[in-house]
C-alpha positions in Angstrom: -9.4 111.7 94.2 -7.9 111.8 97.7 -11.2 113.6 99.0 -13.3 110.7 97.3 -11.3 107.9 98.7 -11.8 109.5 101.9 -15.4 109.5 101.5 -15.3 106.2 100.9 -13.3 104.7 103.6 -15.6 106.9 106.4 -18.4 105.0 104.7 -17.1 101.7 104.8 -16.1 102.3 108.0 -19.4 103.7 109.7 -21.1 100.8 108.0 -18.6 98.3 109.5 -19.0 99.9 112.8 -22.6 99.3 112.4 -22.3 95.8 111.4 -19.3 95.4 114.1 -21.5 96.9 116.9 -24.4 94.3 115.6 -22.4 91.7 116.2 -20.7 92.8 119.2 -24.1 92.5 121.0 -25.0 89.3 119.5 -21.7 88.0 120.9 -22.1 89.6 124.4 -25.6 88.5 124.8 -24.4 84.8 123.9 -21.9 85.1 126.3 -23.8 86.2 129.1 -26.5 83.8 128.5 -24.0 80.9 128.7 -22.8 82.2 131.9 -26.1 82.7 133.2 -27.1 79.0 132.2 -24.0 77.6 134.1 -24.8 79.9 137.1 -28.2 78.4 137.2 -27.1 75.1 137.3 -24.8 75.6 140.0 -27.4 77.3 142.5 -29.5 74.1 141.5 -27.1 72.2 142.8 -26.1 74.1 145.6 -30.3 74.4 146.5 -30.4 70.2 146.1 -27.7 70.6 149.1 -29.6 73.0 150.8 -26.3 75.3 150.6 -27.3 78.6 148.9 -25.5 81.3 149.5 -27.1 84.3 151.0 -26.2 86.6 147.8 -26.2 84.2 145.0 -25.6 86.8 142.4 -22.2 87.3 140.9 -22.4 90.8 139.5 -24.7 93.3 140.9 -26.6 93.8 137.6 -27.4 90.3 137.6 -30.6 89.0 139.2 -31.1 85.6 141.2 -34.3 84.3 142.8 -34.8 80.8 144.4 -38.4 79.9 144.5 -39.6 76.9 146.0 -42.8 74.8 146.1 -45.4 76.9 146.6 -44.2 80.2 145.9 -41.5 80.8 148.7 -38.5 82.6 148.0 -35.6 80.5 149.1 -32.5 82.9 148.1 -32.8 86.0 145.9 -29.7 88.5 145.5 -29.5 92.0 147.1 -31.3 93.9 144.0 -34.6 92.1 144.5 -34.2 90.8 148.0 -37.4 90.9 150.2 -39.5 91.1 146.9 -42.1 88.9 145.6 -41.4 85.8 143.0 -40.8 86.5 139.7 -43.9 85.9 137.7 -42.7 83.4 136.0 -43.6 79.5 135.1 -41.8 77.4 137.4 -39.8 74.9 135.6 -39.9 71.2 136.4 -36.4 69.4 137.7 -33.7 69.0 135.0 -35.2 71.5 132.6 -34.3 75.0 131.4 -35.9 77.5 129.2 -34.8 81.3 128.7 -37.7 84.2 129.2 -37.3 87.7 127.6 -38.4 90.0 129.9 -39.2 93.9 128.9 -39.2 95.2 132.9 -38.9 93.5 136.2 -40.5 96.1 138.7 -38.1 95.4 141.6 -35.2 96.0 139.7 -34.1 99.4 138.7 -32.7 97.8 134.6 -34.9 97.9 131.9 -35.1 94.3 129.6 -33.8 91.2 130.8 -32.7 87.8 129.8 -34.2 85.3 132.5 -32.8 81.5 133.1 -35.0 79.3 134.7 -33.8 76.3 135.3 -35.6 73.6 137.6 -34.3 71.2 140.6 -35.2 69.1 143.3 -34.4 69.7 147.1 -35.1 68.0 150.0 -37.9 70.4 150.4 -39.5 69.7 147.4 -38.9 71.1 143.9 -37.4 74.4 142.8 -36.9 77.0 140.4 -33.8 79.0 139.9 -33.9 82.1 138.1 -30.8 83.8 136.7 -31.6 87.1 134.9 -29.1 89.0 132.7 -29.7 92.7 132.1 -29.8 93.6 128.2 -29.4 97.2 128.9 -26.4 97.1 130.4 -25.1 95.5 127.2 -26.9 97.8 125.1 -24.8 100.4 127.3 -21.6 98.6 126.5 -22.3 98.2 122.6 -23.2 101.8 122.4 -19.9 103.0 124.2 -18.1 101.0 121.7 -19.8 102.7 119.1 -19.2 106.2 120.4 -15.7 105.4 120.7 -15.4 104.2 117.4 -17.3 106.9 115.9 -15.2 109.3 117.7 -12.1 107.4 116.4 -13.2 107.4 112.6 -12.4 111.3 111.5 -9.2 110.7 113.0 -8.2 107.6 111.1 -9.8 109.2 107.7 -7.8 112.6 108.4 -4.6 110.4 109.2 -5.2 108.4 106.4 -5.8 111.2 103.7 -2.7 112.6 104.9 -1.1 109.4 104.3 -2.9 108.8 100.9 -2.1 112.7 99.6 2.0 112.0 100.6 2.0 108.5 98.7 0.1 109.7 95.7 1.8 112.7 95.5 5.3 110.8 95.4 3.7 108.2 93.1 2.1 110.8 90.7 5.2 113.2 91.0 6.7 111.0 87.9 3.7 111.2 85.9 3.4 114.9 86.4 7.0 115.5 85.1 6.2 113.4 81.9 2.9 115.1 81.2 5.0 118.8 81.3 7.5 117.3 79.3 5.2 115.8 76.6 3.1 119.1 76.9 6.4 120.8 75.9 7.4 118.7 72.9 5.8 120.5 69.8 6.1 119.6 66.0 9.8 121.6 65.9 11.2 119.5 68.9 10.1 116.1 68.3 13.5 115.0 69.3 13.0 115.4 72.8 12.0 112.6 75.3 10.2 112.3 78.6 11.6 111.6 81.7 12.1 107.5 82.0 12.1 106.4 85.8 14.6 103.8 86.9 12.1 101.3 88.0 10.3 98.7 85.9 7.0 99.0 86.5 3.7 100.3 84.8 4.9 103.8 84.9 8.4 103.2 83.6 6.3 101.2 80.8 4.6 104.3 80.0 7.3 106.6 79.8 9.1 104.1 77.3 6.1 104.0 75.3 5.2 107.7 75.0 9.0 107.8 74.0 9.2 105.1 71.3 5.8 106.7 70.2 7.7 110.3 70.0 10.1 108.3 67.9 8.3 106.8 65.3 6.3 110.4 65.1 9.8 112.1 64.8 10.8 109.3 61.9 7.5 109.7 60.3 7.6 113.8 60.4 11.4 113.6 59.2 10.2 111.3 56.3 7.1 113.4 55.7 9.8 116.6 55.4 12.0 114.9 53.4 8.9 113.8 50.7 8.0 117.2 50.7 11.0 118.3 50.0 12.2 116.3 47.4 8.8 116.4 45.8 9.2 120.4 45.5 12.7 119.5 44.2 11.5 117.3 41.5 8.7 119.5 40.4 10.9 122.5 40.2 13.0 121.2 37.3 10.0 120.4 34.9 8.2 123.4 36.1 11.7 125.4 35.1 11.6 123.6 31.6 8.0 124.7 31.1 8.9 128.1 32.3 12.3 128.7 30.4 10.9 127.4 27.0 7.7 129.7 27.5 9.9 132.7 27.6 12.3 131.9 25.2 9.4 131.5 22.8 7.9 134.8 23.9 11.0 136.6 23.9 12.5 135.3 20.8 12.7 137.4 17.5 13.1 134.8 15.3 10.6 132.4 14.1 9.4 129.9 16.9 9.2 126.2 15.5 5.9 125.7 17.9 5.5 122.3 17.0 9.0 121.7 18.5 8.4 123.9 21.5 4.8 121.9 22.2 6.4 118.3 21.9 8.9 119.6 24.4 6.1 121.1 26.7 3.8 117.9 26.3 7.0 115.7 27.7 7.2 117.9 30.6 3.7 117.8 31.5 3.4 114.2 30.9 6.4 114.0 33.2 4.9 115.8 35.8 1.3 113.7 35.3 3.5 110.7 36.0 5.0 112.5 39.0 1.8 113.6 40.4 0.3 110.3 40.1 3.0 108.8 41.8 3.2 110.7 44.7 -1.2 110.4 44.7 -0.5 106.6 45.0 2.4 107.0 47.7 -0.1 109.2 49.5 -2.5 106.4 49.6 -0.5 104.0 50.9 0.7 106.3 53.4 -2.8 106.6 54.8 -3.8 103.0 54.3 -6.4 103.7 51.8 -5.1 102.4 48.4 -8.6 100.9 48.2 -7.5 98.1 46.1 -9.9 95.5 45.0 -9.4 91.5 45.8 -10.0 89.4 42.6 -8.1 86.6 41.0 -5.2 87.6 39.2 -3.6 86.0 36.4 0.0 87.0 37.4 1.1 86.0 33.8 -0.9 87.6 31.7 0.2 91.0 34.0 3.3 90.0 32.6 2.6 89.5 29.2 0.5 92.6 29.2 3.5 94.8 30.4 6.0 93.0 28.3 3.7 94.0 25.3 4.7 97.7 25.5 7.5 99.3 24.1 10.6 99.3 26.3 12.8 102.5 26.5 15.5 101.1 25.1 15.1 99.1 21.9 18.6 97.6 22.4 17.4 95.7 25.5 15.9 92.3 24.7 13.2 91.2 27.3 12.7 87.6 27.8 9.8 86.2 29.6 10.3 82.4 28.7 10.4 81.5 32.0 6.9 82.7 33.1 4.7 80.3 34.3 0.9 80.4 34.9 0.3 81.4 38.3 -2.9 83.2 40.0 -2.9 85.5 42.8 -5.7 87.4 44.7 -4.9 91.4 44.4 -6.0 94.6 42.5 -4.9 94.1 38.7 -4.3 97.5 38.3 -2.1 98.2 41.5 0.0 94.7 40.3 0.5 95.9 37.0 2.0 98.7 38.1 4.2 96.9 40.4 5.3 94.6 37.4 5.7 97.5 35.2 8.0 99.7 37.5 10.3 96.5 38.3 10.4 95.9 34.4 11.3 99.6 33.4 13.6 99.8 36.2 15.8 96.6 35.2 15.4 97.9 31.0 16.8 101.2 32.1 19.6 100.1 33.9 20.3 96.8 31.6 23.1 96.3 28.8 21.3 93.9 26.5 19.1 91.8 28.5 16.3 91.7 30.8 14.6 88.1 31.7 11.4 87.8 33.9 10.4 84.5 35.6 7.2 83.6 37.4 6.6 80.4 39.3 4.8 79.1 42.7 7.2 78.5 45.4 5.3 76.7 48.3 2.3 79.1 49.3 3.9 82.0 47.2 3.8 83.1 44.1 7.7 84.2 42.7 8.5 86.9 40.3 11.9 87.7 39.2 13.2 90.1 37.1 16.6 89.9 36.3 19.3 92.5 34.4 22.7 92.8 33.1 23.4 95.8 34.0 25.8 97.4 36.8 24.1 95.6 39.7 23.1 97.5 43.3 25.6 97.1 46.0 24.7 94.8 49.3 24.8 98.2 51.3 22.3 99.9 49.3 20.1 97.2 48.9 17.3 98.3 51.4 17.9 102.1 50.7 16.6 101.7 46.8 12.8 101.1 48.3 13.1 104.6 49.7 11.6 107.3 47.9 12.9 109.4 45.4 16.4 107.1 46.0 19.2 107.3 43.0 22.7 105.3 43.6 24.6 108.1 41.3 24.5 110.6 38.9 24.0 108.1 36.1 20.4 107.4 37.0 19.6 111.0 36.1 15.6 111.8 35.7 15.5 111.4 32.2 16.8 107.8 32.2 15.7 106.5 36.2 12.7 108.6 36.6 12.0 110.6 39.9 13.1 107.3 42.0 9.4 106.4 43.4 9.4 103.4 40.9 10.5 100.9 43.6 9.3 102.6 46.5 5.7 102.2 44.9 6.6 98.5 44.5 7.6 98.3 48.2 4.2 99.7 48.9 1.8 97.9 46.7 3.9 94.6 47.5 3.1 95.1 51.1 -0.3 96.1 50.7 -1.0 92.4 49.3 0.8 91.0 52.0 4.2 90.4 50.1 7.8 91.5 49.8 10.0 92.3 47.4 13.9 91.7 47.7 17.0 92.4 45.5 20.3 90.3 45.0 22.8 89.8 42.7 21.5 87.9 39.5 23.0 85.5 37.1 23.3 87.8 34.2 25.7 89.9 36.0 23.2 93.2 37.0 20.5 92.8 39.6 17.9 90.3 40.8 14.4 91.6 42.1 12.5 89.1 43.7 8.6 89.9 44.3 6.6 87.5 46.5 2.8 87.0 47.0 0.6 85.0 48.6 -0.6 82.4 46.0 -4.5 81.4 45.7 -5.5 78.3 47.5 -6.1 76.3 44.4 -2.1 76.9 43.6 -0.9 75.8 47.0 -3.4 72.5 46.8 -2.0 72.0 43.6 
């Protein structure tokens, strides 16, 4: 990168030097011509007063010649003294022109710019010629260019060294961050990269990397816990299946295969339900739930869920507070969420579960109340995490694998809603599920 910058700098300097040399030549020529015009006018006044000096030139490289009427040389600079008049047209008094002359035989230099100024003398009209050597100006420009070209390599080298030093110091923290990030593996996601003290782009980059590592660590830990909990949940039904099969195989007494098959079927159904829940959660994590967006009558979903037999026949399910409400979403997933909430309430209720559904502002609000033991405030976020059970009373046969409420949270979030828990007027827990209502209901 330093070499590229040095090459670019050298190119810019060379191009800039060429342009500067061209501009310098124009300035020098214009300045010399202004001086020549003033000198010609001054000599014209001296000629009119018959006071021409013996050598009217100011610089040795300039040539001056005053030519009177009839081509007689009245005065001339030493470099063209004694030569014939310049082969240039005379000027009438008061007029001034500039001639471009490639070469003057009497002079040693090449190209000239000659100012011709007409004046009047007591002996008649005269023309003052003041020539400026362009060759000398070109030599000055070339010399300046040579000095500039000689200085460019030195400047580029010094600039490269300075850039190398500055970039090395600037990028040293970047290299340190790169090395530390490269050394972080899946087994050491608790490590973090160096964060510079300065609050600049580099500091923000390091903090962003550390924040990303923190998210990766949290995600990996959740995944590990998820895998461990899944293995733990699957171990019980698999062990139960194996135990029952081995017992039936090794039993010396007649086996009640009808009872064995019923037990095996129950464990198989339990494993299937767990697998389906795990698959749904995995799709939610990957953002591939693939839910359809259609108008769903949420009150019909509640009716469908309440029509299935509850797990405890002693629990009364009250849905009289359900109003007609329509939302946009996937009917299958929404039924799963409502079913999980109702099943959870029934599983922990003593005698009663009450379901309500209404529209509040722009939201459809579903409430599920139970008269069970309730949920302590400190656990009201934890219950939406996977494989969460709050006490031993919520065993697997009674409360499932601890995935139901996690599935509710994922489905609700996918539909742009949220789920909350608070104390219920019935004495237990109230789950409140909020979803965006359809536009028609918002206007009503």
